[in-house]
C-alpha positions as CSV (number, residue, x, y, z in Angstrom):
1,R,98.3,-9.2,-13.8
2,A,98.5,-8.1,-10.3
3,S,95.9,-5.4,-10.7
4,R,93.7,-8.4,-12.3
5,I,94.3,-10.6,-9.4
6,W,93.5,-7.8,-6.9
7,W,90.3,-6.9,-8.9
8,K,89.2,-10.4,-8.7
9,T,90.1,-10.9,-4.9
10,S,88.8,-7.5,-3.7
11,R,85.8,-6.8,-5.8
12,P,82.6,-6.3,-4.0
13,S,79.4,-7.9,-4.9
14,M,77.9,-5.9,-8.0
15,S,74.8,-6.1,-10.0
16,F,74.7,-6.7,-13.6
17,S,74.7,-2.9,-14.6
18,D,77.8,-2.4,-12.7
19,V,79.5,-5.5,-14.4
20,D,78.3,-3.9,-17.8
21,G,80.2,-0.6,-16.8
22,V,83.3,-2.2,-15.8
23,Y,83.4,-4.4,-18.9
24,M,83.1,-1.1,-21.1
25,T,86.0,0.4,-19.1
26,K,88.1,-2.6,-19.6
27,V,87.2,-2.4,-23.3
28,E,88.5,1.2,-23.6
29,L,91.6,0.4,-21.8
30,Q,92.3,-2.5,-23.9
31,A,91.8,-0.3,-27.0
32,K,94.2,2.2,-25.5
33,L,96.7,-0.6,-24.8
34,D,96.2,-1.9,-28.5
35,S,96.8,1.6,-29.9
36,L,100.0,2.2,-27.8
37,A,101.4,-1.4,-28.8
38,D,100.8,-0.6,-32.4
39,E,102.6,2.8,-31.9
40,I,105.6,0.8,-30.3
41,N,105.7,-1.6,-33.2
42,F,105.5,1.1,-35.6
43,L,108.5,3.0,-34.0
44,K,110.5,-0.3,-33.7
45,Y,109.8,-0.9,-37.6
46,L,110.8,2.7,-38.3
47,Y,113.9,2.2,-36.3
48,E,115.0,-0.9,-38.0
49,T,114.2,0.6,-41.3
50,E,116.6,3.6,-40.8
51,L,119.2,1.3,-39.2
52,A,119.2,-0.8,-42.5
53,Q,119.4,2.1,-44.6
54,V,122.3,3.5,-42.5
55,Q,124.0,0.1,-42.7
56,K,123.6,-0.1,-46.5
57,T,124.9,3.5,-46.8
58,V,128.0,2.6,-44.9
59,S,128.6,-0.5,-46.8
60,D,128.4,1.2,-50.1
61,T,130.8,4.0,-49.2
62,S,134.5,3.2,-49.0
63,V,135.3,6.5,-47.6
64,V,136.0,6.1,-44.0
65,L,134.8,9.3,-42.3
66,S,135.4,9.9,-38.6
67,M,131.9,11.5,-37.4
68,D,130.4,11.6,-34.1
69,N,127.3,9.4,-34.1
70,N,125.8,9.7,-30.7
71,R,122.2,9.1,-31.8
72,S,121.0,6.0,-30.2
73,L,117.5,4.6,-29.1
74,D,117.1,3.9,-25.6
75,L,114.3,1.1,-25.6
76,D,114.6,0.3,-22.1
77,S,113.7,4.0,-20.9
78,I,110.9,4.1,-23.5
79,I,109.5,0.9,-22.2
80,A,109.9,2.0,-18.8
81,E,108.3,5.3,-19.4
82,V,105.3,3.6,-21.2
83,K,105.0,1.2,-18.3
84,A,105.0,4.0,-15.9
85,Q,102.2,5.7,-17.9
86,Y,100.2,2.7,-18.0
87,E,100.5,1.9,-14.3
88,E,99.6,5.6,-13.5
89,I,96.5,5.1,-15.8
90,A,95.7,1.8,-14.3
91,N,96.2,3.2,-10.6
92,R,93.9,6.2,-11.4
93,S,91.2,3.9,-13.2
94,R,91.4,1.6,-10.1
95,V,91.1,4.4,-7.7
96,E,88.0,5.9,-9.6
97,A,86.5,2.6,-9.9
98,E,86.8,1.7,-6.3
99,S,85.5,5.2,-5.3
100,W,82.6,4.7,-7.8
101,Y,81.9,1.2,-6.7
102,R,82.2,2.2,-3.0
103,C,79.5,4.9,-3.7
104,K,77.6,2.5,-5.6
105,Y,77.8,-0.1,-2.8
106,E,76.7,2.4,-0.3
107,E,73.7,3.5,-2.2
108,L,72.7,-0.1,-2.8
109,Q,73.2,-0.8,1.0
110,A,71.0,2.1,1.8
111,T,68.5,1.0,-0.8
112,A,68.7,-2.5,0.2
113,G,67.9,-1.3,3.8
114,K,64.9,0.6,2.6
115,H,63.8,-2.4,0.5
116,G,64.5,-4.7,3.5
117,D,62.2,-2.6,5.7
118,S,59.6,-2.5,3.0
119,L,60.3,-6.2,2.5
120,K,59.6,-7.0,6.1
121,D,56.5,-4.8,6.1
122,T,55.3,-6.7,3.0
123,K,56.1,-10.0,4.4
124,A,54.1,-9.0,7.6
125,E,51.2,-8.0,5.5
126,I,51.4,-11.0,3.4
127,S,51.3,-13.2,6.6
128,E,48.4,-11.1,7.7
129,L,46.6,-11.5,4.6
130,N,47.3,-15.1,4.6
131,R,45.8,-15.5,8.1
132,M,42.7,-13.3,6.9
133,I,42.4,-15.5,3.9
134,Q,42.5,-18.8,5.9
135,R,39.8,-17.2,8.5
136,I,37.6,-16.3,5.6
137,R,37.9,-19.5,4.0
138,G,36.9,-21.1,7.3
139,E,34.0,-18.9,7.4
140,I,33.0,-19.5,3.8
141,E,33.2,-23.3,4.6
142,S,30.9,-22.8,7.6
143,V,28.5,-20.6,5.7
144,K,28.4,-23.1,2.8
145,K,27.7,-26.0,5.5
146,Q,24.9,-23.9,7.1
147,C,23.5,-23.3,3.5
148,E,23.5,-27.1,2.8
149,T,21.9,-27.7,6.1
150,L,19.2,-25.1,5.5
151,Q,18.6,-26.3,1.9
152,S,18.2,-29.8,3.3
153,S,15.9,-28.6,6.1
154,I,13.7,-26.6,3.6
155,A,13.7,-29.7,1.1
156,D,12.5,-31.7,4.1
157,A,9.9,-29.1,5.2
158,E,8.6,-28.9,1.7
159,E,8.2,-32.7,1.5
160,R,6.4,-32.7,5.0
161,G,4.3,-30.0,3.7
162,E,3.4,-31.7,0.6
163,V,2.7,-35.0,2.7
164,A,0.5,-32.9,5.0
165,I,-1.2,-31.3,2.4
166,K,-2.1,-34.4,0.6
167,D,-3.1,-36.1,3.8
168,A,-5.2,-33.1,4.5
169,R,-6.8,-33.2,1.0
170,T,-7.4,-36.8,1.3
171,K,-9.1,-36.4,4.8
172,L,-11.1,-33.3,3.4
173,T,-12.3,-35.4,0.4
174,D,-13.3,-38.3,2.8
175,L,-15.0,-35.7,5.0
176,E,-17.0,-34.2,2.1
177,T,-17.8,-37.7,1.1
178,A,-19.0,-38.7,4.4
179,L,-20.9,-35.2,4.9
180,Q,-22.7,-36.0,1.6
181,K,-23.6,-39.4,2.5
182,A,-24.6,-38.1,5.9
183,K,-26.8,-35.5,4.4
184,Q,-28.4,-38.0,1.9
185,D,-28.9,-40.4,4.7
186,M,-30.5,-37.6,6.8
187,A,-32.7,-36.6,3.9
188,A,-33.9,-40.2,3.4
189,Q,-34.6,-40.5,7.2
190,L,-36.3,-37.1,7.1
191,R,-38.6,-38.3,4.2
192,E,-39.2,-41.6,6.0
193,Y,-40.0,-39.8,9.1
194,Q,-42.5,-37.4,7.4
195,E,-43.9,-40.2,5.9
196,L,-44.2,-42.1,8.9
197,M,-45.7,-38.9,10.8
198,N,-48.1,-38.5,7.9
199,V,-49.3,-41.9,8.4
200,K,-49.3,-41.7,12.2
201,L,-51.2,-38.5,12.1
202,A,-53.7,-39.8,9.6
203,L,-54.4,-42.9,11.6
204,D,-54.6,-40.7,14.7
205,I,-57.1,-38.5,13.0
206,E,-59.2,-41.5,11.5
207,I,-59.3,-43.2,15.0
208,A,-60.4,-40.1,16.7
209,T,-63.0,-39.5,13.8
210,Y,-64.4,-43.1,14.2
211,R,-64.4,-42.5,18.0
212,K,-66.5,-39.4,17.6
213,L,-68.8,-41.0,15.2
214,L,-69.5,-43.9,17.3
215,E,-69.9,-41.7,20.3
216,G,-72.4,-39.4,18.3
217,E,-74.3,-42.4,17.2
218,E,-74.4,-43.8,20.7
219,C,-75.6,-40.3,22.1
220,E,-78.4,-40.2,19.4
221,Q,-79.7,-43.7,20.2
222,R,-79.6,-42.9,23.9
223,S,-81.2,-39.4,23.5
224,Q,-84.2,-40.5,21.1
225,P,-87.1,-42.8,22.4
226,P,-87.5,-46.0,20.3
227,C,-90.8,-44.8,18.6
228,Q,-90.1,-41.4,18.0
229,A,-89.3,-40.5,14.4
230,P,-86.2,-38.5,13.6
231,P,-86.4,-34.8,13.4
232,L,-86.8,-33.2,10.0
233,H,-83.6,-31.2,10.2
234,K,-80.7,-32.9,11.6
235,R,-76.9,-32.6,11.4
236,R,-75.3,-35.2,9.6
237,V,-71.5,-35.9,10.3
238,F,-69.8,-37.7,7.4
239,L,-66.2,-38.9,7.0
240,M,-64.6,-37.3,3.9
241,T,-61.6,-38.9,2.2
242,C,-60.0,-36.3,0.1
243,E,-57.4,-36.5,-2.7
244,F,-55.6,-33.1,-4.0
245,R,-55.2,-33.6,-7.8
246,G,-53.9,-30.4,-9.5
247,K,-56.1,-27.5,-8.4
248,N,-59.3,-29.7,-7.3
249,F,-60.2,-31.9,-4.3
250,H,-61.6,-35.3,-5.2
251,C,-63.7,-36.1,-2.1
252,G,-65.7,-39.4,-1.1
253,L,-68.2,-38.9,1.8
254,T,-68.7,-42.1,3.7
255,S,-70.7,-43.0,6.7
256,G,-71.5,-46.4,8.4
257,S,-73.8,-47.4,5.5
258,G,-71.1,-46.9,2.7
259,D,-70.2,-44.2,0.2
260,L,-72.8,-41.5,-0.1
261,E,-71.4,-39.1,-2.7
262,S,-68.0,-38.8,-4.6
263,R,-67.5,-35.9,-6.9
264,P,-64.7,-33.4,-7.7
265,W,-64.5,-30.5,-5.4
266,S,-62.6,-27.2,-6.2
267,T,-60.7,-25.1,-3.5
268,A,-63.3,-22.3,-4.2
269,D,-66.4,-24.8,-3.6
270,L,-64.7,-26.0,-0.3
271,L,-64.2,-22.5,0.9
272,C,-67.4,-20.7,-0.4
273,H,-70.2,-23.4,-0.7
274,P,-73.3,-22.1,1.2
275,R,-74.4,-25.5,2.5
276,E,-71.0,-27.3,3.2
277,S,-68.2,-26.2,5.4
278,L,-64.9,-28.1,5.6
279,H,-63.0,-27.9,8.8
280,L,-59.4,-28.9,8.4
281,S,-58.4,-28.9,11.9
282,H,-55.9,-31.7,12.9
283,A,-55.2,-32.3,9.3
284,P,-51.5,-33.0,8.4
285,F,-50.6,-30.8,5.6
286,P,-48.2,-32.5,3.3
287,V,-44.8,-31.3,2.3
288,C,-44.4,-29.4,-1.0
289,K,-42.6,-31.1,-3.8
290,C,-39.5,-29.0,-3.3
291,R,-39.2,-30.6,0.4
292,R,-37.8,-27.5,1.7
293,H,-40.8,-26.0,3.5
294,K,-44.1,-26.9,4.9
295,P,-47.3,-25.3,3.3
296,T,-49.0,-22.5,5.2
297,S,-52.7,-22.9,4.0
298,H,-55.2,-25.6,3.6
299,R,-54.3,-25.8,-0.2
300,G,-51.1,-27.6,0.8
301,M,-48.9,-25.2,-1.1
302,S,-46.6,-22.7,0.1
303,P,-46.5,-19.0,-1.3
304,R,-43.1,-19.6,-2.9
305,C,-44.3,-22.6,-4.7
306,Q,-47.6,-20.9,-5.6
307,R,-45.5,-18.3,-7.3
308,R,-43.3,-20.7,-9.0
309,R,-46.2,-23.0,-10.0
310,A,-44.0,-25.8,-9.3
311,T,-46.2,-27.9,-7.0
312,T,-48.6,-30.7,-8.1
313,W,-50.2,-32.8,-5.3
314,T,-51.3,-36.3,-6.6
315,G,-51.7,-39.3,-4.6
316,R,-51.6,-37.7,-1.2
317,W,-54.6,-38.2,1.2
318,F,-55.6,-36.4,4.2
319,W,-58.7,-36.7,6.5
320,A,-61.1,-34.1,7.6
321,R,-64.6,-33.8,9.2
322,L,-67.4,-32.5,6.9
323,K,-70.3,-30.9,8.9
324,Y,-73.4,-30.7,6.7
325,S,-76.3,-28.6,7.7
326,P,-79.4,-28.4,5.3
327,E,-80.7,-25.3,7.0
328,S,-77.6,-23.2,6.6
């Protein structure tokens, strides 16, 4: 009991494996103690049996013998010896257990020191990693905010770009419409201007022609005596009104007395007739049907339109002077 009390009061802090070892040692000692107790009980039973047999033998015999019976069992000495043996075993076991646990304790202290250092290093690493994690989380949050800002900026830029593109397309459409309208207006004004110029030139030529006719008649009246007969051969100046229909000129020759001749004239007749020559100076050549270029000859047709055969002249008039000489 004293050893048990000492064990309870003086045992160091142990792990579960050490407790298991001590428990196994205790179980072995308890088994030895039980075997010794059984042996003691067996010896006691044997002693009581022999004592009962001896007493029975003595009671059966009537002869009194004087004998020296010095055999006796000293139980106190046996118990003291057994106690001494158990105490010696307990002391030896205690010493061995103390030395073993002391070694284990020292080993555990050394291991605990090593593990303590490694634990400190691990704690330092953990704290450093925690700080790094916090820093990286902050960077991640800032990068996420930057990404969101950039995405919103990109979305705004795309919206502004789409709006600008739509406005530009609308303006381009309006400008194209205005340009087309301006082209149409300009073409109409050009046509009107050309018609007005044709009319103006025709009127100018008509005025100049009438002036020259009047001047020629005045000169003839002044140069001839009143009773002198007109010469046999004289130059007659007529006003020819020509219309170009298809490939022929339809001309009307007029003078102060009225129409003298009206018949169709071909271009070959006008150019190659032996008795008449047509002077087209001061005559405004009309514009081709394609309305892209002016003619380059008296026929009123450009070479391109002649090749394409796409020009017909109807309803267009121009004025010219026809010089008629019977002698030529």
